[in-house]
C-alpha positions as CSV (number, residue, x, y, z in Angstrom):
1,M,46.4,-15.3,-205.6
2,L,47.8,-15.9,-202.2
3,T,45.7,-15.4,-199.0
4,S,47.2,-14.3,-195.7
5,F,46.3,-16.2,-192.6
6,P,46.5,-14.7,-189.1
7,S,49.5,-15.8,-187.1
8,F,49.0,-17.6,-183.9
9,T,51.4,-17.7,-180.9
10,D,51.5,-20.2,-178.2
11,A,50.2,-19.0,-174.9
12,P,51.8,-20.4,-171.7
13,A,49.7,-22.4,-169.3
14,F,49.9,-19.8,-166.6
15,Y,49.3,-16.8,-168.7
16,E,49.1,-13.5,-166.8
17,P,47.7,-10.5,-168.7
18,G,49.4,-7.2,-168.5
19,A,48.2,-4.0,-167.0
20,P,44.8,-2.7,-168.3
21,R,44.9,0.0,-171.0
22,L,44.8,3.5,-169.8
23,N,41.5,5.4,-170.4
24,I,41.9,8.3,-172.7
25,P,40.6,11.4,-170.9
26,I,37.8,13.2,-172.6
27,L,37.5,16.9,-172.6
28,L,34.5,18.6,-171.0
29,A,33.6,20.1,-174.4
30,Q,33.4,16.6,-175.9
31,T,31.1,15.3,-173.2
32,E,27.4,15.2,-174.0
33,L,25.5,16.8,-171.1
34,H,21.7,16.2,-170.9
35,A,19.6,18.7,-169.0
36,A,17.5,17.2,-166.2
37,R,13.9,17.6,-166.8
38,A,12.1,19.3,-163.9
39,H,8.3,19.1,-163.8
40,V,6.9,22.3,-162.5
41,N,3.2,22.2,-161.5
42,L,1.2,25.2,-160.8
43,F,-0.5,25.5,-157.4
44,A,-3.9,25.7,-159.1
45,Q,-3.3,22.3,-160.8
46,E,-2.5,20.5,-157.5
47,E,-5.3,18.4,-155.9
48,L,-5.8,19.2,-152.2
49,S,-7.6,16.7,-150.1
50,S,-10.1,18.1,-147.7
51,I,-9.7,17.1,-144.0
52,P,-13.1,16.5,-142.3
53,C,-13.6,18.7,-139.3
54,V,-14.9,16.8,-136.3
55,Q,-17.0,18.9,-133.9
56,Y,-17.2,17.8,-130.3
57,P,-19.9,18.9,-127.9
58,R,-19.0,21.4,-125.3
59,V,-20.6,21.5,-121.9
60,L,-20.4,24.9,-120.2
61,H,-20.6,25.0,-116.4
62,S,-21.4,28.3,-114.8
63,R,-19.8,28.7,-111.4
64,P,-21.1,31.7,-109.4
65,S,-18.6,34.1,-108.0
66,L,-18.1,33.7,-104.2
67,L,-17.3,36.6,-102.0
68,P,-15.0,35.5,-99.2
69,K,-16.9,37.1,-96.3
70,L,-20.3,36.1,-97.4
71,A,-19.1,32.6,-98.3
72,L,-17.5,32.2,-94.9
73,K,-20.7,33.2,-93.1
74,S,-22.8,30.8,-95.2
75,A,-20.3,28.0,-94.6
76,L,-20.4,28.6,-90.8
77,N,-24.2,28.7,-90.6
78,H,-24.8,25.9,-93.1
79,P,-22.3,23.0,-93.3
80,P,-21.5,21.8,-96.8
81,T,-24.0,19.2,-97.9
82,R,-24.3,17.5,-101.3
83,R,-27.6,18.1,-103.0
84,R,-29.2,15.0,-104.5
85,S,-30.9,15.6,-107.9
86,S,-34.1,13.7,-108.4
87,T,-35.3,13.3,-112.0
88,P,-39.1,12.8,-112.1
89,Q,-40.4,10.3,-114.5
90,P,-42.3,11.8,-117.4
91,K,-46.0,11.0,-117.8
92,R,-46.8,8.8,-120.7
93,C,-49.5,9.8,-123.1
94,H,-51.7,7.2,-124.7
95,F,-53.3,8.3,-128.0
96,S,-56.5,6.9,-129.3
97,P,-56.9,6.3,-133.0
98,L,-60.4,7.8,-132.9
99,S,-59.3,11.1,-131.4
100,S,-58.9,14.0,-133.8
101,S,-56.1,15.8,-132.0
102,P,-53.4,13.8,-130.2
103,S,-52.6,16.7,-127.9
104,S,-56.0,16.5,-126.3
105,Q,-55.2,13.1,-124.8
106,C,-51.9,14.3,-123.1
107,P,-52.4,16.5,-120.1
108,R,-50.7,19.9,-120.1
109,E,-49.0,19.1,-116.8
110,A,-46.7,16.6,-118.5
111,L,-45.7,19.1,-121.2
112,S,-45.0,21.9,-118.7
113,A,-43.2,19.6,-116.2
114,H,-40.7,18.3,-118.8
115,P,-40.0,21.1,-121.3
116,S,-36.5,19.7,-121.8
117,E,-37.9,16.7,-123.6
118,H,-39.0,18.8,-126.5
119,S,-36.2,21.4,-126.9
120,S,-33.0,21.2,-124.8
121,D,-29.3,21.6,-125.3
122,E,-28.5,18.2,-123.8
123,D,-30.7,16.4,-126.4
124,D,-29.1,18.4,-129.3
125,L,-25.6,17.5,-128.1
126,G,-26.5,13.9,-127.4
127,L,-25.5,13.9,-123.8
128,D,-26.8,12.0,-120.8
129,P,-28.7,14.4,-118.5
130,D,-27.8,12.2,-115.4
131,L,-24.1,12.7,-116.1
132,I,-24.5,16.4,-116.5
133,D,-26.3,16.7,-113.2
134,K,-23.4,14.9,-111.5
135,D,-20.9,17.2,-113.0
136,D,-22.9,20.2,-111.9
137,E,-22.9,18.9,-108.3
138,T,-19.1,18.6,-108.4
139,E,-18.5,22.0,-110.0
140,G,-21.1,23.8,-107.9
141,S,-19.8,22.6,-104.5
142,D,-19.9,24.9,-101.5
143,L,-16.2,24.9,-101.0
144,I,-14.5,28.3,-101.2
145,P,-12.0,28.4,-104.1
146,K,-8.5,29.9,-103.8
147,P,-8.2,33.5,-105.2
148,S,-6.0,34.0,-108.1
149,G,-2.4,35.2,-107.5
150,E,0.0,34.8,-104.6
151,A,-0.7,35.5,-100.9
152,G,1.2,38.4,-99.4
153,R,1.4,40.4,-102.6
154,P,-1.7,42.8,-102.5
155,G,-1.7,45.2,-105.4
156,R,1.0,43.3,-107.3
157,G,-1.1,40.5,-108.8
158,G,-1.8,38.8,-105.4
159,Y,-3.9,39.3,-102.3
160,A,-3.7,39.8,-98.6
161,L,-4.6,36.6,-96.7
162,K,-6.2,38.4,-93.8
163,E,-8.5,40.5,-96.0
164,V,-9.5,37.5,-98.1
165,L,-10.4,35.3,-95.2
166,G,-12.5,38.0,-93.5
167,W,-12.2,36.4,-90.0
168,D,-12.4,38.4,-86.8
169,E,-9.2,39.6,-85.3
170,R,-9.2,37.2,-82.4
171,Q,-9.6,34.1,-84.6
172,Y,-7.1,35.3,-87.1
173,Q,-4.4,36.0,-84.5
174,A,-5.0,32.5,-83.0
175,F,-4.6,31.0,-86.4
176,V,-1.3,32.9,-87.0
177,K,0.1,31.8,-83.6
178,F,-0.8,28.2,-84.3
179,V,1.0,28.4,-87.7
180,T,4.1,29.7,-86.0
181,K,3.9,26.8,-83.5
182,L,3.7,24.3,-86.4
183,V,6.7,25.7,-88.1
184,N,8.8,25.7,-84.9
185,E,7.9,22.1,-84.0
186,H,7.5,20.2,-87.3
187,L,9.2,22.1,-90.1
188,D,12.7,23.4,-90.9
189,K,12.9,27.2,-90.4
190,S,15.9,27.6,-92.6
191,K,14.2,26.2,-95.7
192,C,11.3,27.6,-97.8
193,Y,8.0,25.8,-98.4
194,S,9.0,24.0,-101.5
195,S,12.1,22.5,-99.8
196,Q,10.2,21.1,-96.9
197,S,9.4,17.4,-96.4
198,L,6.1,16.3,-97.9
199,Q,5.3,14.2,-94.8
200,E,5.9,17.1,-92.4
201,L,3.7,19.4,-94.6
202,T,0.9,16.9,-94.7
203,L,1.1,16.5,-90.9
204,A,1.1,20.2,-90.3
205,R,-2.0,20.6,-92.6
206,K,-3.8,17.8,-90.7
207,L,-3.1,19.4,-87.3
208,A,-4.3,22.8,-88.6
209,I,-7.6,21.3,-89.8
210,D,-8.1,19.5,-86.5
211,R,-7.5,22.8,-84.6
212,F,-9.6,25.0,-87.0
213,P,-12.4,22.9,-88.5
214,V,-13.5,26.0,-90.6
215,L,-10.6,25.1,-93.0
216,Q,-12.7,22.3,-94.3
217,N,-14.9,24.8,-96.0
218,Y,-12.0,25.9,-98.3
219,A,-10.9,24.0,-101.3
220,E,-7.8,21.9,-100.4
221,A,-7.6,23.9,-97.2
222,W,-5.6,26.6,-99.1
223,P,-5.5,29.1,-96.1
224,I,-3.2,26.9,-94.1
225,I,-1.0,26.3,-97.2
226,D,-0.7,30.1,-97.8
227,A,0.0,30.8,-94.1
228,L,2.7,28.2,-94.0
229,R,4.3,29.5,-97.2
230,L,4.4,33.1,-95.9
231,K,5.7,32.1,-92.5
232,L,8.5,29.9,-93.9
233,K,9.4,32.6,-96.5
234,Y,9.9,35.1,-93.7
235,M,11.7,32.8,-91.3
236,S,14.0,31.3,-93.9
237,S,15.1,34.8,-95.1
238,R,15.7,35.9,-91.6
239,S,17.8,32.8,-90.9
240,R,19.9,33.6,-94.0
241,Q,20.4,37.1,-92.8
242,Q,21.5,35.8,-89.4
243,D,24.0,33.4,-91.0
244,L,25.5,36.3,-93.1
245,Q,25.8,38.5,-90.0
246,A,27.5,35.7,-88.1
247,A,29.9,35.0,-91.0
248,A,30.7,38.8,-91.1
249,Q,31.5,38.9,-87.4
250,I,33.8,35.9,-87.7
251,G,35.6,37.6,-90.7
252,K,36.1,40.8,-88.7
253,Q,37.5,38.8,-85.7
254,M,39.9,37.0,-88.0
255,M,41.0,40.3,-89.5
256,R,41.7,41.7,-86.1
257,H,43.8,38.8,-85.0
258,S,45.8,38.9,-88.3
259,T,46.6,42.6,-87.9
260,K,47.9,42.0,-84.3
């Protein structure tokens, strides 16, 4: 029986293979598609981690409402002075082991003089009473705060500066004249308050406080700021109107010359 042997061919030394075989396209119907598995978890099965709620102590400062007229009279009669809080030292009670009731050894004056040692909000919140006293001094200062709203808009969310100040007519008119002098000498009448130079505004505020020391009784001397703002608003709008009228006159003259 004869056996067939495979035939061999000699390959050249620099053999270069031909182009690769073309891939036979496969129909979509012959392709095996596997559905992607999607894990759906119910909301009741999910574990929600709880976030600890941190509570911070709150310190409430009560500021009494100040009426402008009454506050002005009190400020003129009594200049603003800072009160100094003195915390008395509590009396120490020495208890005797032979006594039947410890409260008999402690005088009642110590308990009545320091009721905050037994039950107080500062002890419950863990705050330093000395720091709270300093904050109360700052918040409860004698300076008159600025009313809410804008000056020159009474009945529209603002207030009238003359009524809020409560000054006499002579003093208020002198204040208004001095504000007009400051605007004419140190500020630009064609610009509003926000467009003025900061150095010039600071100088005008200092000169007004030197001329009217009563402004020191107001927080940040807000009456002079409101007066300057109102005066500059009026004078800048008037300056714009004058510029428009002058431009209109020039336009009319040019039209007349062109028609001739």
